[in-house]
C-alpha positions in Angstrom: 0.0 0.0 0.0 2.8 2.4 0.8 4.4 1.8 -2.5 1.2 2.6 -4.3 0.9 5.8 -2.3 4.5 6.9 -3.1 4.0 6.1 -6.8 0.9 8.2 -6.9 2.6 11.0 -5.1 5.6 10.8 -7.5 3.3 10.8 -10.5 1.4 13.9 -9.2 4.7 15.7 -8.6 6.0 14.8 -12.0 2.7 16.0 -13.7 2.8 19.3 -11.9 6.5 19.8 -12.8 5.7 19.2 -16.5 2.6 21.3 -16.4 4.3 24.4 -15.0 6.2 26.3 -17.7 9.3 28.2 -16.6 9.4 32.0 -16.7 11.6 31.8 -19.8 9.1 29.5 -21.5 6.4 32.1 -20.9 8.6 34.8 -22.4 9.2 32.7 -25.5 5.5 32.1 -25.8 4.8 35.9 -25.5 7.6 36.5 -28.1 6.0 34.2 -30.6 2.7 36.3 -30.4 4.3 39.7 -30.4 2.7 41.8 -33.1 5.6 44.2 -33.8 9.4 44.4 -33.5 8.8 47.1 -30.8 6.6 44.7 -28.8 9.2 42.0 -29.1 12.2 44.1 -28.0 11.5 44.0 -24.2 10.8 40.3 -24.4 14.0 39.7 -26.4 16.0 41.6 -23.8 14.5 39.6 -20.9 15.2 36.3 -22.6 18.7 37.3 -23.5 19.2 38.5 -19.9 18.1 35.1 -18.7 20.8 33.5 -20.8 23.3 35.3 -18.6 22.3 33.3 -15.5 24.8 30.4 -15.4 23.6 29.0 -12.2 27.0 29.6 -10.6 27.7 32.7 -8.6 31.4 32.4 -9.5 30.7 32.2 -13.2 28.2 35.0 -13.0 30.8 37.2 -11.3 33.4 36.4 -14.0 30.9 37.3 -16.7 30.2 40.6 -14.9 33.9 41.3 -14.8 34.3 40.4 -18.5 31.5 42.8 -19.4 33.2 45.5 -17.3 36.5 44.8 -18.9 34.9 45.3 -22.3 33.2 48.5 -21.3 36.6 49.8 -20.0 38.2 48.8 -23.4 40.3 46.0 -22.0 39.5 43.4 -24.7 42.4 41.2 -23.8 41.2 40.9 -20.2 37.7 40.2 -21.3 38.9 37.5 -23.7 40.9 35.8 -21.0 37.9 35.9 -18.7 35.7 34.3 -21.3 38.3 31.7 -22.0 38.5 31.0 -18.2 34.7 30.8 -17.9 34.6 28.2 -20.7 37.3 26.2 -19.0 35.4 26.3 -15.7 31.9 25.9 -17.2 32.2 24.4 -20.7 28.4 23.9 -20.9 27.6 27.5 -20.3 26.3 28.7 -23.7 26.5 32.5 -23.1 30.3 32.4 -22.5 30.7 30.7 -25.8 28.4 33.3 -27.4 30.3 36.2 -26.0 33.7 34.7 -26.9 32.3 34.1 -30.4 31.4 37.8 -30.7 34.9 38.9 -29.6 36.5 36.5 -32.0 34.3 37.8 -34.8 35.2 41.4 -34.0 38.9 40.4 -34.0 38.6 38.9 -37.5 38.9 35.3 -36.2 36.0 34.2 -38.2 36.7 30.4 -38.1 37.0 30.4 -34.4 34.0 32.7 -34.0 31.8 30.3 -36.1 33.0 27.4 -33.9 32.1 29.3 -30.7 28.8 30.4 -32.0 27.9 26.9 -33.1 28.8 25.7 -29.6 26.6 28.3 -28.1 23.7 27.2 -30.3 24.4 23.5 -29.5 24.3 24.2 -25.8 21.3 26.5 -26.0 19.1 25.6 -28.9 16.9 28.6 -28.2 19.7 31.2 -28.5 18.1 33.1 -31.4 20.7 35.8 -31.3 23.6 33.4 -31.6 21.8 31.6 -34.4 21.3 34.9 -36.3 25.0 35.8 -35.9 26.1 32.4 -37.0 23.8 32.6 -40.0 25.2 35.9 -41.0 28.7 34.5 -40.9 27.7 31.4 -42.8 26.0 33.6 -45.4 29.2 35.7 -45.7 31.2 32.6 -46.4 28.9 31.2 -49.0 27.1 28.5 -47.0 23.7 29.7 -48.1 21.9 26.5 -47.1 23.4 26.5 -43.7 22.7 30.2 -43.2 19.1 29.7 -44.3 18.6 26.9 -41.8 20.0 29.0 -39.0 17.9 32.1 -40.0 14.8 29.9 -40.1 15.6 28.4 -36.6 16.1 31.9 -35.2 12.9 33.4 -36.7 10.9 30.3 -35.5 11.9 31.4 -31.9 11.6 35.1 -32.5 9.2 35.9 -35.4 9.8 39.7 -35.0 13.7 39.5 -35.0 14.5 42.5 -37.2 16.0 41.9 -40.6 15.8 38.1 -40.6 12.9 37.8 -42.9 14.8 39.7 -45.6 17.7 37.3 -45.3 15.3 34.3 -45.4 13.5 35.6 -48.5 16.8 36.2 -50.4 18.4 32.9 -49.4 15.2 30.9 -50.1 15.3 32.1 -53.7 19.0 31.3 -54.0 18.9 27.9 -52.3 15.5 26.6 -53.2 14.8 28.5 -56.4 11.8 30.6 -57.3 8.4 29.0 -57.8 6.6 29.3 -61.1 
């Protein structure tokens, strides 16, 4: 009888855990129904802000210090901090994203694409990293790969500014124009 009670309790707890969407899930749901890019901007900002939460106070502190170093113009310090964060927390997508942005700004396009791809792999809802990776893929002639990334990004954020233009142009180039 006890076992039956505990199984029932466990099933109830599991059902309630599945039924309750997280705050980020709610933001993504609102983002999908945003009518304009202006309506989407605060939702995008909240979602991107949530990506900063690593779950580790130490990593969050290092991310804050890296951002401060960038603001102060100390790119080398910021880069070393991002590298250290990735060493400490290799499954933290935002560190890979930020490092990818720095690599891109420094003209390290190959390394930037690897870092951005890792960010997307670790966080398949990182629409910003997807769009940035798509832009790089497009620049390097991988039109099909870019189109796939742009479509994934716009599926998450239908109001992401400028993506539909890229999708329309690449769709014609990759898939041809219908009759």
